[in-house]
VOBA-1610 file (N, C-alpha, C; in pm, whole numbers, padded with zeros to 5 digits, always signed):
BEGIN
Met+12509-04364+00268Met+12649-04368+00229Met+12721-04466+00322Asp+12807-04546+00265Asp+12881-04645+00344Asp+12989-04577+00426Asp+13011-04631+00545Asp+13120-04580+00627Asp+13253-04628+00569Val+13345-04539+00560Val+13478-04572+00509Val+13571-04578+00629Leu+13633-04693+00645Leu+13727-04711+00756Leu+13869-04703+00703Met+13952-04634+00776Met+14092-04622+00738Met+14174-04717+00823Tyr+14262-04790+00758Tyr+14348-04882+00830Tyr+14482-04815+00853Leu+14518-04794+00978Leu+14647-04735+01013Leu+14727-04837+01091Arg+14844-04871+01039Arg+14930-04961+01113Arg+14994-04883+01226Pro+15004-04942+01345Pro+15060-04868+01459Pro+15200-04813+01435Gly+15282-04879+01357Gly+15418-04833+01332Gly+15426-04714+01240Asn+15316-04675+01177Asn+15319-04565+01080Asn+15267-04434+01136Leu+15253-04425+01265Leu+15204-04301+01324Leu+15321-04213+01364Phe+15294-04109+01441Phe+15399-04013+01479Phe+15511-04079+01558Lys+15631-04034+01530Lys+15751-04081+01599Lys+15829-03958+01646Glu+15907-03975+01752Glu+15991-03866+01802Glu+16134-03887+01755Phe+16184-03791+01679Phe+16320-03793+01628Phe+16405-03697+01710Leu+16526-03738+01743Leu+16620-03653+01815Leu+16707-03581+01713Val+16719-03450+01726Val+16800-03370+01634Val+16944-03373+01681Lys+17034-03410+01590Lys+17178-03407+01618Lys+17242-03308+01522Arg+17333-03228+01574Arg+17397-03122+01494Arg+17547-03149+01488Lys+17607-03122+01372Lys+17750-03145+01353Lys+17832-03041+01428Glu+17930-03089+01502Glu+18021-03001+01575Glu+18165-03040+01544Ser+18249-02940+01531Ser+18391-02963+01506Ser+18471-02921+01628Asp+18582-02990+01649Asp+18665-02963+01765Asp+18808-03002+01731Ile+18898-02978+01821Ile+19037-03019+01806Ile+19065-03127+01910Ser+19122-03238+01865Ser+19151-03350+01956Ser+19268-03315+02048Asp+19294-03404+02142Asp+19404-03384+02237Asp+19540-03376+02169Ile+19551-03440+02053Ile+19680-03437+01982Ile+19683-03333+01871Gly+19582-03245+01868Gly+19583-03132+01776Gly+19520-03156+01641Leu+19451-03269+01622Leu+19387-03297+01494Leu+19241-03252+01497Pro+19191-03201+01384Pro+19049-03163+01380Pro+18961-03288+01377Val+18858-03287+01458Val+18761-03397+01461Val+18621-03336+01456Ser+18529-03411+01399Ser+18392-03364+01395Ser+18298-03482+01416Gly+18181-03453+01465Gly+18082-03556+01489Gly+17947-03491+01517Tyr+17846-03573+01527Tyr+17711-03524+01553Tyr+17680-03536+01701Lys+17639-03426+01761Lys+17608-03421+01905Lys+17459-03399+01924Asp+17404-03460+02029Asp+17263-03441+02063Asp+17237-03295+02099Thr+17126-03241+02048Thr+17089-03103+02080Thr+16980-03098+02187Gly+16914-03211+02211Gly+16803-03213+02305Gly+16672-03170+02240Ile+16677-03133+02113Ile+16556-03092+02040Ile+16489-03216+01983Leu+16357-03225+01997Leu+16281-03336+01943Leu+16192-03288+01830Val+16181-03371+01725Val+16090-03346+01614Val+15988-03458+01615Asn+15861-03422+01627Asn+15753-03519+01624Asn+15698-03523+01482Gly+15716-03636+01413Gly+15676-03640+01273Gly+15644-03779+01224Val+15595-03784+01101Val+15560-03909+01034Val+15666-03937+00929Leu+15723-04058+00935Leu+15828-04100+00844Leu+15767-04175+00727Ala+15810-04142+00606Ala+15763-04212+00486Ala+15876-04221+00386Glu+15876-04329+00309Glu+15974-04340+00201Glu+15939-04238+00095Ala+16041-04179+00036Ala+16018-04079-00068Ala+15969-04148-00194Ser+15865-04095-00252Ser+15811-04152-00375Ser+15886-04095-00495Thr+15863-04152-00609Thr+15922-04101-00732Thr+15878-03958-00756Asp+15753-03928-00722Asp+15701-03792-00739Asp+15776-03693-00650Asp+15805-03731-00524Asp+15884-03645-00435Asp+16023-03619-00494Arg+16082-03723-00550Arg+16215-03707-00608Arg+16213-03613-00728Glu+16109-03623-00809Glu+16098-03535-00925Glu+16074-03390-00883Lys+15988-03370-00782Lys+15956-03234-00737Lys+16077-03164-00677Thr+16166-03239-00612Thr+16278-03177-00542Thr+16409-03185-00618Lys+16405-03235-00741Lys+16528-03251-00820Lys+16601-03117-00838His+16526-03008-00851His+16588-02876-00872His+16671-02830-00753Met+16645-02885-00634Met+16719-02842-00515Met+16865-02883-00521Trp+16895-02987-00595Trp+17031-03038-00602Trp+17096-03012-00737Asp+17020-02964-00834Asp+17071-02938-00969Asp+17136-03061-01031Gln+17074-03175-01010Gln+17123-03298-01071Gln+17006-03394-01088Asp+17020-03485-01183Asp+16911-03578-01211Asp+16897-03685-01103Gln+17008-03728-01046Gln+17003-03831-00943Gln+17055-03772-00812His+16982-03795-00707His+17026-03751-00576His+16984-03855-00474Ser+17019-03836-00351Ser+17008-03941-00251Ser+16884-03931-00163Leu+16781-03860-00207Leu+16659-03848-00127Leu+16595-03986-00110Thr+16580-04031+00015Thr+16520-04163+00040Thr+16392-04154+00122His+16378-04052+00207His+16263-04043+00297His+16215-03898+00311Thr+16090-03886+00350Thr+16036-03757+00391Thr+15984-03773+00533Ile+15997-03669+00611Ile+15946-03666+00748Ile+15859-03542+00759Val+15730-03564+00786Val+15635-03454+00793Val+15605-03426+00940Ser+15624-03300+00978Ser+15602-03258+01117Ser+15497-03148+01118Trp+15409-03150+01218Trp+15305-03048+01231Trp+15352-02937+01323Ala+15467-02882+01292Ala+15525-02772+01370Ala+15619-02693+01281Glu+15666-02581+01334Glu+15762-02502+01258Glu+15895-02577+01250Pro+15979-02543+01152Pro+16108-02611+01139Pro+16199-02583+01259Val+16252-02688+01320Val+16345-02671+01431Val+16483-02727+01398Ala+16491-02811+01296Ala+16619-02865+01251Ala+16664-02787+01128Lys+16793-02798+01096Lys+16849-02727+00982Lys+16903-02827+00881Lys+16923-02778+00760Lys+16987-02860+00657Lys+17124-02902+00708Gly+17155-03031+00696Gly+17283-03083+00744Gly+17272-03148+00881Asp+17163-03124+00953Asp+17140-03192+01081Asp+17101-03337+01055Val+17106-03416+01160Val+17065-03556+01152Val+16946-03576+01245Leu+16842-03644+01194Leu+16730-03685+01278Leu+16749-03832+01308Ser+16758-03865+01437Ser+16781-04005+01473Ser+16658-04063+01541Leu+16633-04187+01510Leu+16521-04263+01566Leu+16573-04403+01594Gly+16609-04428+01719Gly+16668-04558+01752Gly+16799-04576+01677Asn+16805-04681+01595Asn+16924-04708+01514Asn+16914-04652+01373Trp+16814-04572+01345Trp+16798-04509+01215Trp+16849-04367+01222Tyr+16922-04327+01119Tyr+16976-04191+01111Tyr+16941-04133+00975Phe+16885-04012+00975Phe+16843-03947+00853Phe+16911-03810+00842Leu+16993-03793+00738Leu+17061-03666+00712Leu+16963-03575+00638Ile+16940-03457+00691Ile+16845-03364+00630Ile+16910-03298+00508Leu+16848-03319+00392Leu+16897-03262+00267Leu+16833-03127+00237Ala+16704-03115+00272Ala+16631-02990+00246Ala+16513-02982+00340Ile+16465-02860+00362Ile+16351-02837+00451Ile+16250-02751+00378Asp+16123-02791+00387Asp+16016-02714+00325Asp+15918-02671+00434Asp+15922-02543+00468Asp+15826-02486+00563Asp+15699-02462+00483Thr+15612-02560+00481Thr+15495-02561+00395Thr+15409-02438+00418Gly+15390-02362+00313Gly+15310-02241+00319Gly+15378-02125+00390Ser+15499-02144+00438Ser+15575-02041+00512Ser+15496-01984+00629Leu+15416-02070+00691Leu+15334-02027+00804Leu+15383-02081+00938Gly+15483-02171+00936Gly+15530-02231+01059Gly+15432-02331+01119Val+15345-02386+01034Val+15243-02479+01082Val+15281-02624+01054Ala+15343-02647+00940Ala+15384-02782+00901Ala+15518-02773+00830Thr+15598-02878+00846Thr+15731-02882+00786Thr+15754-03018+00723Ile+15813-03016+00604Ile+15855-03141+00539Ile+16006-03142+00538Tyr+16064-03245+00600Tyr+16208-03264+00598Tyr+16239-03368+00491Tyr+16320-03333+00393Tyr+16364-03427+00291Tyr+16497-03484+00339Ala+16506-03616+00348Ala+16621-03676+00415Ala+16674-03798+00341Glu+16797-03830+00375Glu+16865-03948+00323Glu+16896-04039+00442Glu+16854-04165+00434Glu+16886-04260+00541Glu+17034-04293+00532Arg+17103-04283+00646Arg+17247-04308+00650Arg+17280-04406+00761Asn+17382-04487+00738Asn+17428-04583+00840Asn+17563-04544+00898Asp+17625-04439+00845Asp+17760-04402+00887Asp+17766-04281+00979Leu+17653-04236+01032Leu+17650-04114+01113Leu+17618-04141+01259Arg+17670-04243+01314Arg+17637-04280+01452Arg+17711-04197+01553
//
């Protein structure tokens, strides 16, 4: 049997994402302000663009035909981020739309996310 070699590009391996959580506060002049603050929690995962199949499988989560799912992040750990959190990687920001604790065993997690440029 022939040996099968897998080609892995170095940029497609595990990456560390910083979890940011939305916090609301009152400014010095009494106006409500909100923003995403670092939690210190890291998610080690593999980033991939969402395929058409991923979009079809998760369409029921939003109850609409079109939604903003752009990426999936697969982590080999239990879920530590929540829906609405942001996973940041350098200058990339991903808003978590849904979380799938695969098999409900806390062994692997799929984060369904939307890439955003306005959440810095």
